[in-house]
N, C-alpha and C positions, 0 to 999 in steps of 0.2 A: 175340217177349217182346220186354221189351230191359235192358240189361244193368244192375242196381240200382245197383253198383257202379262204374260205368263214371261218373264225376261229369259228366266231358265230351261224353257220349254219341255216336252219330251221325253228328251235324253238327261242324262246324269253325269256331270262331269268326272272322270276314271270309269265312262262306259268304251265297250271295247265296240268295234265298229269295222267288219268284216275281217275279224280274226286279227287286225294289224294297225289299227288306227284306233289311239286312245283317245277320245272329249276333251278339252281343255274345256275351254265357257264360249257363252250365245256370243257370235258378234255383232248378229241385223235380224230383226225377227221380221215379215212380210204379211199377206195378207193367207198367205198363201204356204211358206218354209219358213225356214228357220235355222241358220248359218251359223258352224260353229267353225271356232279355232280346233285342231285336233293336232298329235306327233304322229310318227311310226312307233309302237311296240319294238322297245327294248334300245332304241337309238336314241338319244337325249339332245346329240351334236344333231341329226335330224333339223330341218328347219319347219316351221310347222303350215298345215297341207288348213286347205278352208273345207268343211263335209258342212254342206247344204241338203236338208231333211225335206220331205213334203209329204205330205200321209196321199196312200195311191187310193184316189178317189176315182172309179169308176176308169174310162180313156180319158182324162183329163187331168195329166198329170206336170206337172213346173218341172221335175225334176227332168222327168223322159223325157220332153222336146228340148229342155235344154242341154241334154247329152246329145241329141239328135240332131241341133246346131252346131253344137260346138264340133262334135265328129264330123262334121260338112267344112267345118272352113279350119282345120285340125292342123295346116296345110300354113296358115296363113301367122303374120304377127299380129298381136291388139289384143288377143283374145288367150283365157285361163289355158294350159294345160291338163285334159283330162288326167286326172291316176289312176281314180275305178270308180267301178259304182254297182249298184247292188239293190239288193232290198235288208230292210234290219225291224224284224219285228213286220208294224202296221206301215211302215214309211218304204218311200224310196232314195236310193241318197248318191250324191255324185260328190267327189272326191276331189278337186283343180288343187292347183297350186297356189300358196297364196298369193294374191295380190297387195299392193298398198292401200294407203289411204283415197277414198274418191275425193272427187276433182271437190266436191262441197266443203268437207273438211279440210279442206287444202288454203280453202281463200280465208273460211273462217278465225283461221290460226297466223294469218298474214292482219298484219296491225291496220292498216290502213285498204282490207280487204278489196286488193285488188290486186292486179298480177301488171307485169309490167307487158308492153306490145309484142313485145319478141318474145314473151313466155305465152300468150294468149294464140298468138300466130299459130305454138309450134306444137300444143294442146289441140287449137282449131285440125291443124293437118293432120291431122294422126286419129284423130276424131273423124273428119271426113276419111279418113283411109279405111279405119275398121269399119264405119258403114257402109264405103262401097266393096267391104270383101264381104261383108253380111250379104247384101246386095247380090252381088254377082251369082253368090251361093243359093240365090232363090227366096229371099226370108229381108222380112218387112220389121223392124223394130219398133210397137209402138207406145215408147214411153221412152221417148231419149232426155235424160235429165243429168245433173250434175252426181245424183248418189249413187249415179250410175258406171258413170269413167272414173274406173280403178286408176290405180298409177303403181307401175308394176317396180317395184323397190331391191 
């Protein structure tokens, strides 16, 4: 299990992952994973990517499961694209395109803490479309909340 109180996590800024991605900083800490921002080595113009790591604990690894789900729905919209996956020390990792802020953070930055009806309906339609694609691939998500809905910018 990963320590939620350690915002830097077990991987340090500047560490090289997969021989080509340099870790920048921790973005999010879950109970079993940490998400970092990273950049392609030797290409400062390249945008950031998201690096998700989790300890390899028996057969129950969140990163491995997430990889298989994303691979199953890779030809649908609304999901991050996989760039690379592998092992780094005792961790499994997956590198995906970087998404923007999550829905909760967007709402918290709006002075009234509310969306216009038109905006809310656009979000709802896209969220339902994404969940439909997941279900059609044979998966059920156990926790659909605002912090898990990120925006591609």
